[in-house]
TIKOLZA-34405 format. One record per residue (C-alpha): residue number from 1; z, x, y. Coordinates in pm, 1 decimal, padded with zeros to 6 digits. Layout:
! residues N
[atom NUM,[Z,X,Y]] ...
//
This chain:
! residues 375
[atom 1,[08710.6,09826.7,06535.5]] [atom 2,[08801.0,09903.3,06895.0]] [atom 3,[08769.7,09655.8,07180.3]] [atom 4,[08485.8,09855.3,07338.7]] [atom 5,[08297.4,09905.5,07010.3]] [atom 6,[07942.9,09769.2,06991.5]] [atom 7,[08029.7,09639.7,06644.1]] [atom 8,[08291.8,09407.9,06795.2]] [atom 9,[08039.6,09271.6,07044.2]] [atom 10,[07775.3,09218.1,06772.9]] [atom 11,[08031.5,09049.6,06545.9]] [atom 12,[08141.8,08814.4,06825.0]] [atom 13,[07779.8,08720.6,06899.3]] [atom 14,[07705.0,08660.1,06529.8]] [atom 15,[08010.9,08436.5,06494.2]] [atom 16,[07908.5,08237.9,06804.0]] [atom 17,[07553.4,08191.2,06672.3]] [atom 18,[07677.0,08085.1,06327.3]] [atom 19,[07919.5,07834.1,06477.1]] [atom 20,[07650.3,07693.6,06704.5]] [atom 21,[07411.0,07653.3,06411.4]] [atom 22,[07690.4,07501.3,06202.5]] [atom 23,[07767.7,07250.3,06478.5]] [atom 24,[07403.6,07138.3,06494.7]] [atom 25,[07385.8,07113.6,06114.5]] [atom 26,[07713.2,06929.5,06061.3]] [atom 27,[07706.7,06699.5,06366.1]] [atom 28,[07521.6,06409.7,06195.1]] [atom 29,[07773.7,06415.5,05911.3]] [atom 30,[08059.7,06395.6,06162.2]] [atom 31,[07912.0,06104.6,06356.5]] [atom 32,[08149.3,05851.0,06205.7]] [atom 33,[08443.9,05707.1,06397.5]] [atom 34,[08710.4,05810.9,06145.9]] [atom 35,[08990.1,06042.4,06256.6]] [atom 36,[08862.0,06313.8,06024.5]] [atom 37,[08513.7,06301.9,06178.4]] [atom 38,[08652.2,06309.7,06532.9]] [atom 39,[08882.9,06599.0,06444.8]] [atom 40,[08588.8,06784.8,06291.6]] [atom 41,[08375.0,06742.8,06602.9]] [atom 42,[08655.2,06856.4,06831.2]] [atom 43,[08726.0,07155.9,06606.9]] [atom 44,[08362.1,07266.0,06596.3]] [atom 45,[08323.1,07232.7,06974.3]] [atom 46,[08640.3,07429.2,07044.1]] [atom 47,[08553.7,07702.2,06792.5]] [atom 48,[08199.4,07736.9,06927.0]] [atom 49,[08314.5,07755.7,07288.7]] [atom 50,[08588.6,08004.6,07202.2]] [atom 51,[08336.4,08226.5,07021.5]] [atom 52,[08093.2,08200.4,07313.8]] [atom 53,[08353.2,08288.1,07576.9]] [atom 54,[08483.6,08572.5,07358.4]] [atom 55,[08132.7,08718.0,07338.8]] [atom 56,[08089.2,08692.5,07715.6]] [atom 57,[08432.8,08844.1,07776.6]] [atom 58,[08369.7,09138.1,07543.8]] [atom 59,[08028.5,09198.5,07701.3]] [atom 60,[08180.0,09187.2,08053.0]] [atom 61,[08454.7,09426.9,07946.6]] [atom 62,[08198.2,09672.2,07813.3]] [atom 63,[08000.3,09649.2,08135.8]] [atom 64,[08291.7,09683.9,08378.4]] [atom 65,[08557.3,09869.2,08176.3]] [atom 66,[08852.5,09638.4,08245.6]] [atom 67,[09042.3,09722.0,07924.2]] [atom 68,[09012.1,10025.0,07697.7]] [atom 69,[09169.3,09886.9,07378.8]] [atom 70,[09325.8,09580.2,07217.3]] [atom 71,[09668.9,09718.1,07307.2]] [atom 72,[09558.0,09756.3,07667.2]] [atom 73,[09428.4,09396.8,07671.4]] [atom 74,[09755.8,09253.5,07541.6]] [atom 75,[09982.0,09482.9,07747.4]] [atom 76,[10100.7,09679.9,07444.2]] [atom 77,[09975.8,10029.8,07518.3]] [atom 78,[10111.3,10305.6,07300.4]] [atom 79,[09957.3,10620.3,07453.4]] [atom 80,[10151.3,10635.5,07779.7]] [atom 81,[10473.0,10803.2,07665.8]] [atom 82,[10327.6,11151.4,07631.0]] [atom 83,[10562.9,11438.7,07552.1]] [atom 84,[10421.5,11776.3,07654.8]] [atom 85,[10587.1,12061.1,07466.6]] [atom 86,[10426.6,12379.2,07603.9]] [atom 87,[10172.6,12502.1,07852.3]] [atom 88,[09922.5,12767.6,07755.7]] [atom 89,[10155.0,13047.6,07872.0]] [atom 90,[10434.0,12928.6,07646.1]] [atom 91,[10672.3,12783.6,07903.0]] [atom 92,[10836.5,12462.6,07779.3]] [atom 93,[10794.2,12128.8,07951.4]] [atom 94,[10445.1,12186.6,08087.9]] [atom 95,[10318.4,11893.0,08292.7]] [atom 96,[09961.2,11889.3,08156.2]] [atom 97,[09828.6,11914.5,07803.7]] [atom 98,[09462.3,11923.0,07701.9]] [atom 99,[09399.0,11676.9,07419.5]] [atom 100,[09023.2,11723.5,07364.3]] [atom 101,[08707.6,11857.0,07529.0]] [atom 102,[08352.4,11723.6,07554.2]] [atom 103,[08024.1,11809.6,07721.8]] [atom 104,[07900.4,11608.7,08018.9]] [atom 105,[07702.7,11301.8,07914.9]] [atom 106,[07342.8,11308.0,08030.3]] [atom 107,[07335.6,11685.0,08093.6]] [atom 108,[07097.7,11874.8,07866.0]] [atom 109,[07311.7,12181.8,07808.7]] [atom 110,[07627.9,12147.5,07600.4]] [atom 111,[07748.9,12494.3,07704.9]] [atom 112,[08026.9,12467.9,07966.3]] [atom 113,[07882.5,12768.1,08155.2]] [atom 114,[07568.5,12568.9,08233.1]] [atom 115,[07662.3,12202.3,08189.4]] [atom 116,[08032.3,12189.4,08276.5]] [atom 117,[08302.0,12032.2,08060.7]] [atom 118,[08516.2,11719.0,08045.1]] [atom 119,[08871.1,11756.7,07918.4]] [atom 120,[09087.2,11464.0,07813.8]] [atom 121,[09442.4,11548.2,07919.1]] [atom 122,[09791.7,11406.6,07915.0]] [atom 123,[09983.2,11437.9,08242.6]] [atom 124,[10361.2,11407.1,08257.2]] [atom 125,[10534.7,11381.3,08593.9]] [atom 126,[10836.2,11608.3,08622.7]] [atom 127,[10977.4,11424.1,08921.4]] [atom 128,[10890.2,11064.0,08837.4]] [atom 129,[10888.8,11091.3,08455.0]] [atom 130,[10569.0,10887.0,08451.7]] [atom 131,[10302.5,10989.1,08201.1]] [atom 132,[09935.5,10899.2,08184.5]] [atom 133,[09609.0,11010.1,08023.7]] [atom 134,[09329.7,11139.6,08244.9]] [atom 135,[08992.8,11310.5,08231.3]] [atom 136,[08926.7,11639.6,08408.9]] [atom 137,[08573.2,11748.8,08491.6]] [atom 138,[08528.5,12124.6,08526.8]] [atom 139,[08199.0,12239.3,08686.5]] [atom 140,[07983.8,12505.3,08516.9]] [atom 141,[08093.4,12767.0,08772.0]] [atom 142,[08451.6,12734.0,08646.3]] [atom 143,[08344.3,12905.0,08321.6]] [atom 144,[08109.5,13166.7,08465.1]] [atom 145,[08237.7,13528.1,08476.4]] [atom 146,[08144.8,13583.5,08841.1]] [atom 147,[08378.0,13296.4,08941.8]] [atom 148,[08674.2,13393.8,08721.5]] [atom 149,[08900.1,13463.7,09021.0]] [atom 150,[08776.8,13177.1,09235.5]] [atom 151,[08972.1,12858.5,09300.6]] [atom 152,[08795.4,12524.7,09335.4]] [atom 153,[08850.3,12215.4,09550.1]] [atom 154,[08975.8,11910.3,09360.8]] [atom 155,[08923.5,11537.0,09400.5]] [atom 156,[09143.3,11277.2,09233.3]] [atom 157,[08923.8,10980.6,09129.7]] [atom 158,[09091.3,10641.9,09071.1]] [atom 159,[08966.5,10322.9,08906.7]] [atom 160,[09045.2,09970.2,09014.1]] [atom 161,[09296.4,09744.3,08839.2]] [atom 162,[09318.0,09712.2,08546.0]] [atom 163,[09027.3,09952.2,08486.3]] [atom 164,[09000.1,10241.4,08242.6]] [atom 165,[08975.0,10612.4,08311.8]] [atom 166,[08691.2,10632.3,08059.2]] [atom 167,[08482.5,10402.2,08280.3]] [atom 168,[08481.0,10670.4,08550.8]] [atom 169,[08315.6,10903.0,08299.5]] [atom 170,[08087.3,10669.5,08103.0]] [atom 171,[08011.3,10381.6,08342.4]] [atom 172,[08029.5,10533.9,08689.0]] [atom 173,[07902.0,10879.2,08579.6]] [atom 174,[08119.3,11085.0,08814.5]] [atom 175,[08090.8,11411.4,08611.8]] [atom 176,[07713.2,11395.5,08567.2]] [atom 177,[07661.5,11300.4,08932.1]] [atom 178,[07883.6,11586.5,09053.3]] [atom 179,[07708.8,11832.4,08822.3]] [atom 180,[07361.3,11731.7,08941.1]] [atom 181,[07453.8,11729.8,09310.5]] [atom 182,[07607.3,12077.8,09288.1]] [atom 183,[07311.7,12205.4,09084.2]] [atom 184,[07075.9,12083.8,09358.2]] [atom 185,[07288.2,12243.7,09630.9]] [atom 186,[07394.2,11912.4,09784.8]] [atom 187,[07768.8,11964.9,09729.1]] [atom 188,[07998.8,12247.2,09633.4]] [atom 189,[08130.9,12274.4,09276.2]] [atom 190,[08448.4,12064.9,09248.2]] [atom 191,[08707.7,11973.1,08989.1]] [atom 192,[08748.9,11598.1,08935.8]] [atom 193,[09071.9,11446.6,08798.4]] [atom 194,[08984.5,11094.0,08683.7]] [atom 195,[09249.4,10834.4,08596.0]] [atom 196,[09380.3,10484.9,08659.6]] [atom 197,[09613.6,10402.1,08948.0]] [atom 198,[09804.1,10199.0,08687.5]] [atom 199,[10056.4,10461.6,08574.3]] [atom 200,[10309.5,10203.4,08449.5]] [atom 201,[10088.8,09955.9,08258.6]] [atom 202,[10046.8,09668.5,08244.8]] [atom 203,[10203.4,09645.8,08590.6]] [atom 204,[09984.3,09691.5,08894.9]] [atom 205,[10204.1,09911.7,09111.2]] [atom 206,[09947.4,09948.6,09395.5]] [atom 207,[10050.4,10317.5,09419.9]] [atom 208,[10389.3,10211.9,09561.0]] [atom 209,[10728.1,10374.3,09496.8]] [atom 210,[10889.6,10055.4,09369.3]] [atom 211,[11264.6,10045.4,09445.5]] [atom 212,[11438.7,10077.9,09110.2]] [atom 213,[11098.9,10090.2,08938.8]] [atom 214,[10797.0,10318.8,08885.6]] [atom 215,[10754.6,10581.2,09156.3]] [atom 216,[10375.6,10562.9,09155.9]] [atom 217,[10311.2,10706.9,09502.7]] [atom 218,[10530.6,11008.4,09433.7]] [atom 219,[10342.8,11063.2,09107.8]] [atom 220,[10010.9,11091.4,09292.1]] [atom 221,[10150.0,11281.6,09591.1]] [atom 222,[10364.1,11534.1,09401.7]] [atom 223,[10354.0,11523.7,09021.4]] [atom 224,[09979.2,11505.8,08974.3]] [atom 225,[09888.8,11795.3,09207.9]] [atom 226,[10171.2,12003.2,09059.0]] [atom 227,[10046.7,11942.0,08705.1]] [atom 228,[09686.4,12026.7,08789.5]] [atom 229,[09780.7,12337.4,08989.5]] [atom 230,[09987.6,12464.7,08695.6]] [atom 231,[09692.8,12447.4,08459.3]] [atom 232,[09367.5,12494.5,08653.4]] [atom 233,[09230.3,12725.7,08922.4]] [atom 234,[09254.1,12474.4,09204.4]] [atom 235,[09296.0,12552.2,09572.8]] [atom 236,[09659.4,12527.1,09683.6]] [atom 237,[09607.3,12454.8,10051.6]] [atom 238,[09606.3,12094.4,10179.5]] [atom 239,[09238.7,12125.6,10268.4]] [atom 240,[09151.4,12176.2,09901.3]] [atom 241,[09238.9,11824.4,09783.0]] [atom 242,[09076.4,11484.4,09827.9]] [atom 243,[09105.0,11141.0,09666.3]] [atom 244,[08843.1,10875.7,09585.6]] [atom 245,[08887.9,10525.9,09444.5]] [atom 246,[08725.3,10188.1,09405.2]] [atom 247,[08889.7,09849.7,09472.6]] [atom 248,[09264.2,09899.3,09404.2]] [atom 249,[09191.7,10269.6,09365.3]] [atom 250,[09016.9,10258.9,09702.6]] [atom 251,[09324.8,10114.5,09870.0]] [atom 252,[09535.5,10381.4,09696.9]] [atom 253,[09298.1,10657.8,09809.2]] [atom 254,[09316.7,10554.6,10174.7]] [atom 255,[09692.9,10511.9,10161.8]] [atom 256,[09754.7,10845.3,09990.8]] [atom 257,[09540.3,11028.4,10247.0]] [atom 258,[09715.7,10851.4,10535.4]] [atom 259,[10068.0,10892.8,10395.8]] [atom 260,[10018.8,11247.8,10268.4]] [atom 261,[09765.8,11437.3,10482.6]] [atom 262,[09951.2,11753.6,10384.8]] [atom 263,[09827.9,11693.3,10027.6]] [atom 264,[09497.9,11507.2,10066.8]] [atom 265,[09263.8,11623.0,10339.9]] [atom 266,[09024.4,11335.4,10273.0]] [atom 267,[09037.1,10988.5,10119.1]] [atom 268,[08742.4,10766.4,10024.5]] [atom 269,[08780.0,10395.7,09949.4]] [atom 270,[08488.5,10220.3,09778.8]] [atom 271,[08521.5,09845.7,09840.9]] [atom 272,[08888.2,09889.0,09933.3]] [atom 273,[09138.0,09645.5,10072.1]] [atom 274,[09393.4,09744.5,10330.0]] [atom 275,[09720.4,09580.5,10233.2]] [atom 276,[09907.8,09574.6,09901.3]] [atom 277,[09896.7,09225.9,09747.6]] [atom 278,[10191.9,09053.8,09584.1]] [atom 279,[10093.7,08853.2,09277.2]] [atom 280,[10190.6,08812.9,08909.5]] [atom 281,[10032.8,09149.3,08820.4]] [atom 282,[10234.1,09342.6,09080.9]] [atom 283,[10568.6,09166.8,09071.1]] [atom 284,[10806.4,09233.4,09359.4]] [atom 285,[10689.1,09572.6,09482.8]] [atom 286,[10924.9,09611.5,09777.7]] [atom 287,[11253.5,09447.2,09673.6]] [atom 288,[11327.5,09340.3,10030.2]] [atom 289,[11261.7,09686.3,10179.3]] [atom 290,[11073.5,09593.3,10497.7]] [atom 291,[10997.3,09954.7,10591.5]] [atom 292,[10836.7,10014.0,10250.0]] [atom 293,[10636.5,09692.7,10283.0]] [atom 294,[10517.0,09788.5,10630.5]] [atom 295,[10407.0,10137.5,10521.8]] [atom 296,[10204.8,09987.3,10236.5]] [atom 297,[10013.1,09784.7,10497.6]] [atom 298,[09740.8,10009.5,10641.9]] [atom 299,[09696.2,09774.0,10939.6]] [atom 300,[10063.9,09816.5,11028.7]] [atom 301,[10036.8,10191.6,10975.1]] [atom 302,[09749.8,10227.2,11221.8]] [atom 303,[09933.1,10022.9,11484.1]] [atom 304,[10283.9,10166.6,11460.2]] [atom 305,[10268.4,10525.5,11331.9]] [atom 306,[10107.7,10844.9,11466.3]] [atom 307,[09754.6,10912.3,11352.6]] [atom 308,[09749.5,11124.3,11035.2]] [atom 309,[09534.2,11438.9,11042.1]] [atom 310,[09298.6,11339.9,10761.9]] [atom 311,[08943.5,11217.3,10705.0]] [atom 312,[08868.5,10869.5,10572.1]] [atom 313,[08558.3,10705.5,10425.5]] [atom 314,[08523.0,10331.6,10362.8]] [atom 315,[08237.5,10137.4,10202.9]] [atom 316,[08123.9,09776.7,10202.1]] [atom 317,[07812.4,09556.7,10198.8]] [atom 318,[07687.4,09316.1,10466.0]] [atom 319,[07612.3,09058.1,10197.3]] [atom 320,[07817.3,09021.5,09881.1]] [atom 321,[08142.1,09201.1,09970.8]] [atom 322,[08446.8,09002.5,10079.1]] [atom 323,[08593.3,09300.9,10266.3]] [atom 324,[08300.3,09349.7,10506.3]] [atom 325,[08465.8,09211.8,10822.2]] [atom 326,[08798.7,09380.2,10740.5]] [atom 327,[08617.0,09710.3,10691.1]] [atom 328,[08449.0,09689.6,11031.9]] [atom 329,[08786.6,09607.7,11186.0]] [atom 330,[08949.6,09900.6,11004.6]] [atom 331,[08680.7,10138.4,11131.4]] [atom 332,[08740.7,10021.4,11488.9]] [atom 333,[09116.5,10065.7,11461.7]] [atom 334,[09088.6,10413.2,11309.7]] [atom 335,[08844.7,10517.8,11582.3]] [atom 336,[09116.0,10437.7,11833.2]] [atom 337,[09327.8,10707.6,11666.0]] [atom 338,[09199.4,11036.8,11802.5]] [atom 339,[09329.9,11255.0,11517.5]] [atom 340,[09213.6,11053.6,11216.2]] [atom 341,[08841.4,11078.6,11137.1]] [atom 342,[08650.5,10784.2,10987.9]] [atom 343,[08310.7,10752.0,10817.4]] [atom 344,[08148.0,10462.2,10637.0]] [atom 345,[07879.7,10355.2,10392.1]] [atom 346,[07757.9,10001.2,10463.5]] [atom 347,[07495.2,09862.4,10227.4]] [atom 348,[07270.6,09570.8,10321.6]] [atom 349,[07357.1,09396.5,09996.1]] [atom 350,[07603.4,09472.1,09717.9]] [atom 351,[07911.2,09347.7,09543.4]] [atom 352,[08247.1,09433.8,09396.9]] [atom 353,[08098.7,09594.4,09087.1]] [atom 354,[07993.2,09913.7,08911.3]] [atom 355,[07629.2,09886.7,09014.1]] [atom 356,[07723.2,09888.8,09383.0]] [atom 357,[07967.4,10177.3,09342.7]] [atom 358,[07712.8,10384.6,09151.3]] [atom 359,[07488.7,10357.0,09458.6]] [atom 360,[07770.1,10484.7,09681.7]] [atom 361,[07913.0,10762.2,09463.1]] [atom 362,[07654.2,11038.0,09531.6]] [atom 363,[07696.7,11010.8,09909.6]] [atom 364,[08074.5,10983.2,09867.2]] [atom 365,[08092.9,11302.9,09661.7]] [atom 366,[07879.4,11484.4,09917.6]] [atom 367,[08100.9,11356.4,10198.8]] [atom 368,[08427.5,11463.6,10037.9]] [atom 369,[08283.5,11797.8,09929.6]] [atom 370,[08197.8,11874.7,10289.0]] [atom 371,[08558.4,11819.7,10395.3]] [atom 372,[08734.6,12033.9,10135.6]] [atom 373,[08780.8,12408.9,10106.1]] [atom 374,[08804.0,12615.1,09788.7]] [atom 375,[09118.2,12806.6,09888.0]] 
//
């Protein structure tokens, strides 16, 4: 049974209930002062608490999508080293391979011409040699005959850390939201490429080109667009691409748009932070390279480098978000840069969670759609 299976959650709850009932039943018998009785009481308490915390942890993981599998939880992933043999036209070494297809959850029609399609893909970076799974949402228009020669704008959508790409599909509902907004004429049809910023798990690379380590920024700036362009009808001009992310993915989205405005014409950070942290999950990201460390600091970037020609969106909440004051400060500093454009979504109350981001995603998709072209 997988980590995200409902059966696992039910089993954990049943075990916790049984242990609790067993503790109540056996406690009078273990009331003596002998070492065996004391050991029994300690064992029952520990087992019951462990079962209870396991149930809560599994439930929280299902709600927020922190880990996709047992291997992911214990840092033993096995699906990252993807070898792509051929593209559809037969050329060896293709950078993107479609693994499976599915209809969009919550959309009545299962036909791609009317409901769109989600493809699970494997992406292999030719330059960085990094490989990662992703989900690609293709709008209904992509499959309609009258659009067969049309290219579409694309938005890369990133999770937080550790996060799972599946959560972008199932928990945050990006494909269904994009399909409904386009159907109602509130945004143009777009291709979404949904994945984790963690392309070298379990390490949190913060989308940094680590000296002597994973070249995560280059993967997102070069390898990923190259792979998608080789397989899908996506616009090739810089104005055709945008990037969205939440939390760590939000920081990555802002940084990628600011570092690479020639690739990403717009970047949206939902509950982002503005400087790469250094902690046990990241390790030493910069290896003493002060220039690399400075460029990963968006505050430093705004102060010391020319304004990038890109559009940025940041979100926060007046109550419940720790980044609220930093976000207001970031908006002020970007406004001082005449070339860079800044927008914001500020909720009265929210938090660093899926429920808050679901409230911000429709407006974010509309915003980024309005800043991208289909050529």
